[in-house]
C-alpha positions in Angstrom: -14.6 107.5 113.7 -13.8 106.9 110.0 -12.3 103.6 108.8 -8.7 104.8 108.9 -8.6 106.5 112.0 -10.1 103.4 114.5 -6.5 102.1 113.5 -4.8 105.2 115.1 -3.0 104.8 118.5 -5.0 107.2 121.0 -2.0 109.8 121.1 -2.7 110.3 117.2 -5.9 111.9 118.1 -4.9 114.1 120.3 -2.3 115.5 118.4 -2.3 118.7 116.2 0.9 118.7 114.1 2.9 121.3 113.2 2.0 123.1 110.1 5.2 123.7 107.6 5.6 127.0 105.5 4.2 126.2 102.0 5.8 125.4 99.1 3.8 126.8 96.1 4.1 125.9 92.8 3.5 129.4 90.8 5.2 130.5 88.0 7.9 133.5 88.4 7.4 133.1 91.8 9.0 135.7 94.5 9.0 133.0 97.7 9.5 134.9 100.7 7.6 132.7 103.1 9.9 130.2 104.6 12.9 132.1 105.8 15.1 130.3 103.0 18.6 131.6 102.3 18.3 133.7 99.1 21.7 132.6 98.1 22.7 129.1 97.3 25.3 127.0 99.2 29.4 127.5 98.8 30.6 126.0 96.1 33.0 123.8 98.2 29.4 122.4 99.7 28.5 121.2 95.9 31.8 120.1 95.3 31.6 117.9 98.5 28.5 116.3 97.2 29.9 115.5 93.8 33.0 113.7 95.7 30.4 111.5 97.9 28.9 110.1 94.8 30.3 106.4 94.4 30.4 103.2 95.6 30.5 104.0 99.2 26.9 104.7 99.0 26.3 100.9 99.5 27.7 101.2 103.2 26.0 103.1 106.3 27.7 106.4 107.3 29.2 107.6 110.3 26.9 107.2 113.0 28.4 109.2 115.4 29.3 111.8 112.5 32.7 112.4 114.0 34.0 114.5 111.1 31.1 116.6 111.1 31.1 117.2 114.8 34.9 118.3 114.9 34.3 120.6 112.1 31.3 122.1 113.9 33.7 122.1 117.5 36.2 124.2 115.6 34.0 126.7 114.4 32.9 127.2 118.2 35.8 126.9 120.0 34.1 123.8 121.7 35.2 119.8 122.0 33.5 117.1 119.6 32.0 115.5 122.3 30.1 118.5 123.5 28.3 118.5 120.1 25.4 116.9 118.8 23.8 116.4 115.7 20.7 115.5 113.6 18.4 115.6 110.8 17.9 119.0 111.4 17.7 121.2 114.3 13.7 120.0 114.5 15.0 116.4 115.1 17.2 117.7 117.8 14.8 120.0 119.5 12.1 117.2 119.6 15.2 114.5 121.0 16.0 117.2 123.6 12.2 117.4 124.5 12.3 113.9 125.5 15.5 113.4 126.8 15.8 116.7 128.7 12.3 118.2 129.2 10.0 115.6 130.2 9.7 116.2 133.9 6.6 116.5 136.5 7.2 120.3 136.9 5.8 122.2 133.5 8.4 123.8 131.1 8.7 127.4 130.1 8.2 129.0 126.5 6.9 131.9 124.9 3.3 132.5 123.7 4.1 133.8 120.5 7.2 131.4 119.2 8.3 128.5 117.2 5.1 126.8 117.1 6.9 123.1 117.0 7.0 123.6 120.8 3.3 122.8 121.7 3.5 119.9 119.4 6.5 118.2 120.6 5.1 119.2 124.1 1.8 116.9 123.5 3.7 114.5 121.1 5.8 113.6 124.6 3.5 114.3 127.0 5.4 117.0 128.1 3.3 119.8 130.6 4.2 123.0 129.5 2.8 126.7 130.3 3.2 129.8 127.9 4.7 132.9 129.3 3.2 136.1 127.5 5.6 138.1 125.4 5.1 142.1 126.5 3.0 144.4 124.7 6.1 145.0 122.2 6.6 141.4 121.7 9.8 140.9 124.0 10.6 138.4 126.1 11.0 139.5 129.6 13.3 137.6 131.2 12.1 138.0 135.0 9.1 136.0 134.0 10.8 132.8 133.6 12.4 133.0 137.2 9.7 130.6 139.0 9.8 126.9 139.2 9.9 124.8 136.1 10.8 121.7 134.4 12.8 123.5 131.8 12.9 126.7 129.9 13.0 127.0 125.7 13.0 130.0 123.5 14.4 131.3 120.3 16.8 134.0 120.4 16.1 135.8 118.0 12.6 135.1 118.6 10.2 133.7 115.8 8.1 134.6 114.2 8.6 138.2 115.7 12.7 138.4 115.0 13.4 140.5 118.3 16.5 139.3 120.2 17.4 139.2 123.6 20.9 140.2 124.8 23.2 138.0 126.2 23.7 139.3 129.6 19.9 138.8 129.8 20.5 134.8 129.1 23.2 134.7 131.7 20.9 136.3 134.0 18.2 133.5 133.6 20.9 131.2 134.1 22.3 132.1 137.2 19.2 132.0 138.7 17.9 128.8 137.0 20.2 126.0 138.0 17.9 123.0 138.6 16.6 122.6 134.9 17.9 122.7 131.6 17.7 125.9 129.5 17.8 125.6 125.7 18.4 128.4 123.5 17.3 127.9 119.8 19.5 130.1 117.6 18.3 129.4 114.6 18.6 132.5 113.3 21.6 133.9 115.7 24.0 134.4 112.8 21.8 137.7 111.1 22.6 139.8 114.0 23.0 138.3 117.7 25.6 136.9 120.1 25.6 133.6 120.7 25.0 131.6 123.9 27.8 129.0 123.2 30.1 130.9 124.8 28.4 130.1 128.3 28.2 126.8 127.8 31.6 125.8 130.0 30.3 127.7 133.0 26.5 126.5 132.9 26.0 123.1 132.9 21.9 123.4 132.4 22.8 125.0 129.4 21.9 123.6 125.7 22.3 125.8 122.5 20.8 124.4 119.2 22.0 125.7 115.9 20.4 124.6 112.1 22.9 124.9 109.0 18.9 125.5 107.0 19.4 129.4 107.4 23.1 131.0 107.4 24.5 128.4 105.9 22.0 127.8 103.0 21.7 124.0 103.5 17.7 123.8 104.3 17.7 121.0 101.6 20.4 118.6 103.2 18.9 118.8 106.8 21.6 119.3 109.4 21.1 120.7 113.0 23.3 120.6 116.0 23.3 121.1 119.7 26.3 122.2 121.9 26.3 121.6 125.7 27.9 119.9 128.2 29.1 116.5 127.8 26.1 115.0 130.5 23.6 117.0 128.2 24.9 115.4 125.1 25.0 111.9 126.2 21.1 112.2 126.9 20.8 113.3 123.5 23.2 110.6 122.2 21.0 107.9 124.1 17.6 108.9 123.0 19.0 109.3 119.1 20.3 105.7 119.4 17.0 104.4 120.9 15.3 106.1 117.8 17.6 106.2 114.6 21.2 105.5 114.9 21.9 106.7 111.3 20.1 110.2 111.2 22.5 111.9 109.1 23.6 110.8 105.7 26.8 110.9 104.0 25.8 113.6 101.7 24.5 115.9 104.9 27.8 114.9 106.6 29.9 115.6 103.8 27.9 118.5 102.8 27.6 119.9 106.3 31.2 119.8 106.6 32.4 122.0 103.7 29.9 124.4 104.8 31.3 124.7 108.1 34.6 125.2 107.2 34.2 127.7 103.9 34.2 130.8 106.6 34.8 133.1 104.0 31.5 132.2 102.2 29.4 132.4 105.1 30.7 135.8 106.3 29.6 137.2 102.5 26.4 135.6 102.5 25.8 136.6 105.7 26.6 140.4 105.4 24.5 140.4 102.0 21.6 139.4 103.9 21.8 141.6 106.4 22.4 144.7 104.4 19.2 143.6 102.6 17.3 143.8 105.8 18.5 147.1 106.8 17.5 148.2 103.3 14.0 146.3 103.4 13.2 147.5 106.8 13.7 151.1 105.8 11.3 150.8 102.6 8.5 149.0 104.6 8.6 151.7 107.0 8.4 154.5 104.5 5.2 152.7 103.6 4.0 153.1 106.6 4.7 149.8 108.3 5.6 149.0 111.9 8.2 146.6 111.8 9.6 145.2 114.8 13.5 145.5 115.1 15.0 142.1 113.5 18.3 140.2 114.4 17.2 137.5 111.7 16.7 136.8 108.0 13.1 138.0 108.2 11.1 140.8 109.2 8.0 141.0 111.2 5.7 144.2 110.0 2.4 144.9 109.8 0.4 148.1 108.5 -1.9 150.3 110.4 -4.3 150.8 108.0 -4.5 147.3 106.0 -5.2 144.0 107.2 -2.7 141.4 107.3 -4.6 138.6 105.6 -5.7 140.6 102.6 -2.2 142.2 102.0 -1.0 138.4 102.2 -3.7 137.8 99.4 -3.0 140.4 97.2 0.7 139.8 97.4 -0.1 136.0 96.2 -2.0 137.4 93.1 0.9 138.7 91.9 3.2 135.8 93.0 4.7 136.9 96.1 4.5 135.0 98.9 4.9 136.1 102.7 3.8 134.1 106.0 0.6 135.2 107.5 -0.2 133.7 110.9 -3.8 133.5 112.0 -3.3 132.8 115.4 -3.0 133.8 117.8 -5.0 137.1 117.3 -2.2 139.2 119.1 -0.2 138.8 115.7 -3.3 138.5 113.0 -2.0 141.6 111.2 1.7 140.8 110.8 3.4 139.4 107.8 6.6 137.7 108.2 8.5 138.5 105.2 11.8 136.5 104.3 14.8 138.5 103.5 15.4 137.5 99.9 17.6 139.0 97.3 17.7 142.7 96.4 15.5 142.2 93.5 13.2 140.1 95.3 12.8 142.9 97.9 12.4 145.4 95.4 9.7 143.5 94.1 7.8 143.0 97.3 8.1 146.9 97.5 7.0 147.4 94.1 3.8 145.1 94.9 3.1 147.0 97.9 3.1 150.2 96.6 0.7 149.0 94.1 -1.7 147.7 96.8 -1.4 150.6 99.3 -2.4 152.9 96.4 
């Protein structure tokens, strides 16, 4: 044991932390690896942030984020006391693992999914079981009709981008009434129907969103959950035992402005979807197998070229995409963020060179 790690708590030695997407420092970079929105935030967000600069920064922010919760509630047609906000959806999910998923029975989530789920499970000593996706990388709902301490999965799933129909989620909720079901909807705005409309009918349902993707606010770190009051109260109890002020004044002001500017949200969302359609068509023309995507990224592999090698050759051309070495089932796939039209054109041109 080295001189540093000998002071660690026992739990630290057992952790395998989440590895975030690389933030490379390359000249003239085409960055398509972390699913950031290619378009900047609403101009109204920037105005709100500038307006927040002043003497009030000496004061703590609103610990309950009342204005933000009201703005979120208005957008989704729920009540403010059904909304919980946190420092990015990752923090919201972390609190949910501790508040709602730590039980005697193992929780269930897909074997290929957001890799923070097993990290949180080990951090909070939550027993879990990974449920294999189908051969076509889909979540099969019937596989979750079994005893569990909770269920969590993204919809659309990440990194596969495949969408589960809303009726399938409701079928699960009708069958799974004794434990919490968390639907992680980080990418739902790019092609799916949110499960928020089911919240009032199913007290075990928690739906988690982020402003990082469809609202272009990855740099502000704002996420939220919507559920019935009992679930929200559980999250609040954990939050106030951890950090009563998770969102600063800038984050709250910017997030409110983003939620209220529906026109800008709709415009940029539409542009991303249109570019995704074009990108998929161009990749398929080059021989790639592209999974159906309802997210702001595509998941693709070429049957004749190694995924790691393609990633490396793209990087030589200052184009960065995400490659997962594990699990082995997806080792040949590239996860490609939908960028601007010009960024995607640069990607396609580079792939044409490489494949030739």
